[in-house]
C-alpha positions as CSV (number, residue, x, y, z in Angstrom):
1,M,-23.6,38.8,140.5
2,V,-21.8,40.5,137.6
3,S,-21.2,38.6,134.4
4,V,-18.2,40.0,132.7
5,A,-16.8,38.2,129.7
6,E,-13.7,39.9,128.5
7,R,-12.8,39.5,124.8
8,G,-9.3,40.6,123.8
9,W,-8.3,41.9,120.4
10,P,-7.6,41.1,117.6
11,R,-10.4,38.5,117.4
12,A,-12.6,36.9,114.8
13,A,-16.3,36.7,114.9
14,F,-18.4,34.2,113.0
15,S,-21.7,34.5,111.4
16,S,-23.6,31.9,109.4
17,S,-26.4,31.4,106.8
18,A,-28.0,28.4,105.3
19,A,-25.7,28.5,102.4
20,L,-22.3,29.3,103.9
21,R,-20.3,30.2,107.0
22,C,-18.5,33.6,106.8
23,K,-15.6,34.7,108.9
24,V,-15.7,38.4,109.9
25,V,-12.4,39.8,111.0
26,Y,-12.2,43.3,112.5
27,D,-9.0,45.3,112.5
28,R,-8.5,46.2,116.1
29,R,-5.3,48.3,115.6
30,P,-7.0,51.7,115.7
31,M,-8.4,50.9,119.2
32,L,-4.9,51.4,120.6
33,A,-4.8,55.0,119.3
34,N,-8.5,55.9,119.9
35,R,-9.3,55.6,123.6
36,N,-13.0,55.3,123.1
37,I,-15.7,53.3,124.9
38,F,-18.8,52.3,122.9
39,L,-21.8,50.9,124.7
40,I,-24.2,48.6,122.8
41,G,-27.2,46.6,124.0
42,P,-31.0,46.5,123.8
43,M,-33.3,49.3,124.7
44,G,-33.7,49.6,128.5
45,S,-30.2,48.2,129.2
46,G,-29.0,51.4,130.7
47,K,-26.6,52.6,128.0
48,T,-27.2,56.3,128.4
49,A,-27.2,56.3,132.2
50,V,-24.2,54.1,132.5
51,G,-22.4,56.0,129.7
52,R,-22.8,59.3,131.5
53,H,-21.3,57.8,134.6
54,L,-18.5,56.2,132.7
55,A,-17.6,59.4,131.0
56,R,-17.3,61.1,134.4
57,L,-15.1,58.3,135.7
58,F,-12.7,58.5,132.8
59,R,-13.1,62.3,132.2
60,F,-14.2,61.5,128.7
61,T,-16.8,63.3,126.6
62,F,-20.2,61.6,126.6
63,H,-22.2,61.2,123.3
64,D,-25.5,59.5,122.6
65,S,-26.2,58.6,119.0
66,D,-30.0,59.1,119.3
67,A,-29.5,62.5,120.9
68,D,-27.0,63.4,118.2
69,I,-29.6,62.6,115.5
70,E,-32.2,64.6,117.3
71,S,-29.8,67.5,117.6
72,K,-28.9,67.4,113.9
73,T,-32.5,67.1,112.7
74,G,-34.3,69.2,115.2
75,V,-37.0,66.5,115.7
76,D,-37.3,63.4,117.9
77,I,-36.7,59.8,116.9
78,A,-40.4,59.0,116.9
79,F,-41.0,61.7,114.3
80,I,-38.2,60.4,112.1
81,F,-39.7,56.9,112.2
82,E,-43.1,58.3,111.4
83,K,-41.9,60.4,108.4
84,E,-39.0,58.3,107.0
85,G,-39.6,54.9,108.4
86,E,-37.0,52.7,110.1
87,A,-34.9,52.6,106.9
88,G,-34.6,56.4,106.9
89,F,-33.7,56.4,110.6
90,R,-31.0,53.8,110.1
91,L,-29.3,55.9,107.4
92,R,-29.2,58.8,109.8
93,E,-27.9,56.6,112.6
94,R,-25.1,55.2,110.3
95,E,-24.0,58.8,109.6
96,S,-24.0,59.7,113.2
97,I,-22.0,56.7,114.4
98,E,-19.5,57.0,111.5
99,R,-18.8,60.6,112.6
100,L,-18.9,60.2,116.3
101,T,-16.6,57.1,116.4
102,R,-13.9,59.2,114.7
103,L,-13.6,61.3,117.8
104,D,-11.2,60.5,120.6
105,S,-11.6,60.0,124.3
106,I,-15.4,59.6,124.2
107,V,-18.0,57.3,125.7
108,L,-20.8,56.7,123.1
109,A,-24.2,55.2,123.9
110,T,-25.7,53.7,120.8
111,G,-29.3,52.8,119.9
112,G,-30.5,49.3,120.5
113,G,-30.6,48.6,116.7
114,A,-27.3,50.2,115.8
115,V,-25.7,46.8,115.4
116,I,-28.1,45.8,112.5
117,E,-26.0,47.8,110.1
118,P,-22.7,46.0,109.2
119,D,-20.8,49.3,108.7
120,N,-21.9,50.4,112.3
121,R,-20.5,47.1,113.7
122,R,-17.2,47.7,111.8
123,F,-16.9,51.4,113.0
124,L,-17.5,50.4,116.6
125,A,-15.3,47.3,116.6
126,E,-12.3,49.0,115.0
127,R,-12.4,52.4,116.7
128,G,-12.8,51.7,120.4
129,V,-13.6,49.2,123.1
130,V,-17.1,47.8,122.8
131,V,-19.1,47.1,126.0
132,Y,-22.3,45.1,125.7
133,L,-24.8,45.9,128.4
134,E,-26.8,42.7,128.7
135,T,-30.3,42.7,130.3
136,S,-33.3,40.4,130.5
137,I,-36.6,40.9,128.7
138,D,-38.3,41.5,132.1
139,Q,-35.8,44.2,133.0
140,Q,-36.4,45.8,129.5
141,L,-40.1,45.8,130.1
142,E,-39.8,47.4,133.5
143,R,-37.5,50.2,132.2
144,T,-39.4,51.0,129.0
145,R,-43.0,50.7,130.1
146,H,-43.5,54.4,130.9
147,G,-41.6,55.7,127.9
148,R,-43.3,57.0,124.8
149,H,-40.2,57.5,122.7
150,R,-39.7,53.9,121.6
151,P,-41.2,53.7,118.1
152,L,-40.6,50.0,117.7
153,L,-42.8,49.3,120.8
154,N,-45.7,51.4,119.6
155,D,-49.0,49.6,118.6
156,T,-47.6,46.1,119.4
157,D,-47.2,43.7,122.3
158,P,-44.0,45.1,124.0
159,E,-42.9,41.7,125.4
160,L,-43.3,39.9,122.1
161,K,-41.5,42.7,120.3
162,L,-38.6,42.8,122.7
163,K,-38.2,39.0,122.4
164,E,-38.3,39.3,118.6
165,L,-35.6,42.0,118.6
166,M,-33.3,40.1,120.9
167,M,-33.7,37.0,118.8
168,H,-32.3,38.9,115.8
169,R,-29.8,41.1,117.6
170,A,-28.2,39.1,120.4
171,A,-25.6,37.4,118.2
172,L,-24.7,40.8,116.6
173,Y,-24.1,42.3,120.1
174,A,-21.9,39.4,121.0
175,E,-20.0,39.5,117.7
176,I,-18.3,42.9,118.4
177,A,-18.3,43.0,122.2
178,N,-15.0,43.1,124.0
179,I,-16.7,43.1,127.4
180,T,-20.2,41.9,128.3
181,V,-21.8,43.1,131.6
182,S,-25.2,42.2,133.0
183,T,-27.2,45.2,134.2
184,D,-30.2,43.4,135.6
185,G,-31.3,44.9,139.0
186,R,-28.0,46.8,139.4
187,R,-27.3,50.4,140.2
188,V,-25.8,52.5,137.5
189,Q,-22.8,53.5,139.6
190,L,-21.9,49.9,140.3
191,V,-22.2,48.8,136.7
192,A,-20.0,51.8,135.6
193,E,-17.4,51.1,138.2
194,E,-17.2,47.4,137.2
195,I,-16.7,48.4,133.6
196,Q,-14.0,50.8,134.6
197,Q,-12.2,48.1,136.5
198,E,-12.4,45.7,133.6
199,L,-11.2,48.3,131.1
200,R,-8.2,49.2,133.2
201,R,-7.3,45.5,133.8
202,A,-7.7,44.2,130.3
203,H,-7.3,47.2,128.1
204,G,-5.0,49.5,130.1
205,M,-7.4,52.4,130.1
């Protein structure tokens, strides 16, 4: 069964710390001009595959932030992590997302950790409709177990690492999501078509 939670705009998202509770308000007005679809979610949630299919359905241009970084640098993500560390990669990721989100009529698949950076969350929230592809840890394990291009899963227990990442990132995904869709055990085409229907119903796309 599909879980679709539509969140309209404008909206306020809340984050908290031990010392205070902050209210984060995103300016949703540019979304009306930029007809963009941004996919967020953990690794293995199907962002690239679903994104390509969505782009065909809407006749938009498809972009992948990780692929963009690799194209600009000429090396793969694992190499960047090895030479520059995660901090260096996140700087490159921020530049990529800032630039790509300024385009129009695109579908953008972001990396699983893109939401860590506050600026990335702002770029995504204010420049398009954000779709959160939600998936279980078991599904993530199944989809990532044969891949060797996941630097954060190297030399560690994949299940424990995925749980740790979700613990820190789940609230950030939810903070900027306009639509949340579960992808567990579902075909790419069906997920993309469900998103298309929801975008047309709630956002007039």
